[in-house]
N, C-alpha and C positions, 0 to 999 in steps of 0.2 A: 488767777484765774484757771477753775479746774478744766482741765481736758476728759470731752464726754468721748465714752463710747460705748458703740454697741455690740451686743453679744445675742445677734442672732440667731440661735440653735434650731434643735429640732428635736425627731424624740429618740436620735445615733446619739451625736454631738450636742448634748445639753446645755441649754444658754448658759445654767451655772454648772457648767464642765470651764468651758470658756472663761468666764470672770472668774473661777477658781484660779485658772492655767496663770490665767492674764496678768492678778496680784502677784502668783507666787514669781512670774519673771520680772515682774519690776516691783520688787517689795518697800523700796525708797518711796516711791511716789503716793502722796495720801491724798493728791492734789484730784484721782481720775474719780469722774460721775462713768459708773459704768450701769448701761439701760440693759437691761435684759426682753428680747423677742422671740416665743416658744411660735416655731412656723412646722407645718402637717404634716412633714415629711417623715418618716415613711407612710404612716397611716393613710394617708393619702399619696396617692404616687406624683413623682416628679415631673414635668412635663414643657415645654416649649412656653415660654413664655415672654410677650412681643418678638424678640431679637435674639433671645438666648434661649441656649437649648440646658434641660434636666436640671429647672429650677423649680423651688417651692414656693410659696408665701404670692402674694399681689404687688404688683408695683406699687399699689395707693397706699397698701399698710409699709412697704419701705419709704415712700415719700414722711408719714408722718411720722416715723420710727426715727427718721435721720434725720428731722429737724435738728442744726444746732450741731451735729455729730462730726466731729475730726476723723475717728475711727471706727471702720468694722470690724470685726473679728466673725467668720459663719461659715457654714456649709454649703448649703444652698440657695439662700436669697439672690434674688433677683438683680444684677448690673446692670441697665440698661440705659437709652439715651436720655428717657425720661427720665427715669431717677433721678440719675448725673444732672440732669437740669437745673430737676429742683431743689438738689439738696446741695449746694455750693463751697459748703463750710468742710466737707469730705474730700480728704487728703489721702487715705489707707485704706484700701479694702482688702481683707484679708480672709483666702478662699482657701478651706480645712481637705483639699482637696488635693487629687494627682494631678489636673490641672483645674483651670479656672475657665469651664465651661460655660458657667453662668453669670459669668462677668462681659462686656462688651469692649474688648480691649482698647479697639479703633477709639471708642469713645471716652471708654477713660482715658486716655490718651491728651486728647484734647482738652478733656475738663482738667489735667494737670491731675490723675489719682492712681496712684500706684496703686498693682494688684500685684498682691501674691500667692503663693498656692504653697503646699504640703507633698514633695515630692515621696514618693515611697512609703507612706503614711501605712498602707497596706498591704508589704511587700510579704511579711512572713504570714500574716492570717490568708493571704490569698494562695501563696505556695500548700500551705497545709491544706487550703481545702482544695487543690490543685490533685495532690495527691490521695486527700478522700479519694475523690472520682476518680482516678487513676484504677483503684484497688476495687472500688466498690462496683465501675464498668467491668474492670478485667474478669470479676470472679461471680458477676452473676448479680450481684448481693440485690437491687433496686428488686426488682423482677421475684427474689425469692423472701423478702423482707414483704413484699406486699399481697404474696400468694399466703403464706402464713398468717398474716394477721386473718386473713378470710376464712384462715383450717383447713388450708389446703398444703399438707407435706410433699415437698417436689423433690423426691427420690432420685427421678429421673435425671438430677442434676449430676448423677455421678458417672452417667452414661460418657463414655467415651468423649463422643460428639459436642458434648453437651459443656466438658469438662473447662472454666478458666485457667487462665496461663499466672505464670508466676514470672512477677517481674525480677528477681532472680536470673540471669541468663538471658532474657530478651534485650533486644536494641530500642529502647526510646528516643525519638524525636520532637526534640525541644525548638520549635518555630520562633526565637526569640529569647534571648540572653540578657536584661534586663535583670533586676531589683529581682523581680520573680521569676525568673525562668531561671538565674544562676542557682537563687534556694532549693528550686525544683531538682536540678541538674546533680547537687552535691547530696542531696538526701540519697537519688536512687544511685548516685554511684556508692553509694554506701552498702546499699541495698543486695549489688551487685550486680546492678544493668550494664550494658553499655552504649554510652549517648550522645548523638549525635545531634548537634546545632548548627542551625540557619539561623544566622542574623548577620545582613550586609554591612550593619556597622561596631562589629564585635573583629577584632582581631585573633590570630589563631592562639598567641599567647594568653591571651585573655582564658581563655579555655584551658589550656593545656593543665593535665593533670586531672580534669574533671571529664571532658568531654572532648569530641575532634569532630573539629568543624567542615562543613560541607554545604554541595549546593542544595538547593530543595530537590529536585529533583531527585539523587538519591539516596538525600530521608525520607523521603515519601516511600522510595522503594523498598528501600533496609527496615526502614521500622515498623516493628508490630506494634509500639503503642506512639499516636504522636497527641502531640500537647500544643496548643497555642501560645504565644504570651507575647504578641503583635500589636503592635500600636495602630490602631485604623487611619491609613495615607491613602491617597489616589492608586499609591503602585501593590500596598498587601486588601483592600476590600475586595469583598469576595474570592480573596486566594487559594479556598479552598474550595472547588467546587467538585461536578463530574468527573471529570481529566483527573483531577489528580487524587481523587478516591479510587479510581479505577486503578489508577502507578501503587496503591499501596498493596502489601499483598493479602489476598485474600482472610479472611478475618482477623481483621485487625483490631485495635480499639481507637475511637479517635474523641478527645478531650478539649473543651473552649471553657475557659474563664477567663479570656481576655477581654474580646469585643465580638455580639453576634454578627455584626457586620463583616467580620474576617470569614466568614462563611454561609456557603449555601444549602441552608436545611431542608431543602427539600429533596436533593441529590444526597442529601447525610438519609433520609427517610426511605426513599430506592435502596441503599444501597445496606438498609440495615434489613429490609426487608427479602432482598438478593441474597445476603450473604455475606457479600460482601462487606461490608464492615460487622463483626462481630458483635461489637458494643460500642457504647459512646455514652461520654458523660457530659451534661453543659450548665454553665451558671449562666449564659447570657447568651439573649438572644435576638434576630433582625428587630422586632418589635415587644415592650415593655410593658405592661406584664402579657405573658404570650395570647392571644388570643383564644378566645373558645372556638373549639371545632378545628384547631391545628393540627397537622399530621404527626409531628416531632411527640406531641403529648401521649399519643395514642402507639407510638411505634414500642417494635418489640429491642428488648434486651438493652434500655435506655434508662439512666438515673439521671434527672433531674434537679434543678434547684433555682429557687429563686433571685439571682443576681447576690446571693449574700456573699460569695468567696469573702469579702473583705469586713467581715462584720465579727466582731470580737471585742470588747471591751476595752480590751488594749490598743485596739486603734482609735476608738473612740477618744481615750488621752493621747495618743502620740498627736494626733491631729488637732487636738485643742493646743497641743505643746508648742505645736511646731508655728500656728498663728498665731500663739499668744510670745511668742519668742520674735517673731519677726516685726509685730507691735511693739515692741521691749528696743530692738534696734531703732524704730524710726522714732522712737520718745527719746534716744540716745541721741540723732543723729547721725548711728553709725550705717556702714551699708548695710540694705536689705540682704538675704543670702539665695529667698526664691522670687527675684520680681521678674513678674512677665512682661512689664514692658516699662524699662528702668528709663528711657527717654521721658515719661511722665514727670522724674522727679529732677528733670534738665530747670525747667523751668524755676 
């Protein structure tokens, strides 16, 4: 009897790419019946669907597509209580993201559905994008690019007070030293920066030779450039606000490619207006897409990108490959590598 799999892709992690990687992971399995479903992200922004966050598509189309399906590999498809209740054949739901935010883990566990995810899939891409924003913000590239495209030659950027700063010889503070922060640290060190790290989950020996582990207060007071790489938790939500920005040296640079909830963006705008921050670079925001009339969009000396740090073709391939490997382990009855609810397998 064939094993039915749903490849619920989108315009980034394509359905065909998910199927291709799945078949490559289990070349001996000729009994796979793979269905493809095209979800609308990113042409249509993701959002909350029922009780899950950052999902794409609808419960109705998932219920229809999952009929008789044992395994689903996806990036954005919603796995809700309603979907689970309507799809009793489902046993494995693989999310090709750093975390399964589009899956109701509690309900999946109750229904005996294992949920896997893809940690580290976009670490390289996000680290590279972070470095691009650091360089662009520190050297004022965003504003002069816009001016030049409008026919304005900004020779005044050679004024001493307008000149940017070099990475070589600067102190750069990284809040978070995971897969992304550690890569950023290695490159910055190679460029001649002194790198400070604040991460309560990292031991000093883990940063030895690359950076120095310090308190958040010391990092903020010492760093000319600060880049955020922390997860959002109750402790980190809003961790960079007016007081923290005021503690930074005047004329500093702030970059965030992690999560918008880490930062008070009104405080950032005030600091850019006052000159406390010389520049900033952001890929993530409290509300996405950024609302019309946002104070940040019109701020001086800021470089903004629309949450694309993790957007590379390599990431799409890695994401599909990671979830395909999990599906292959499941089919071979091997332990799963990245299961968010292993207790679902005990039944």
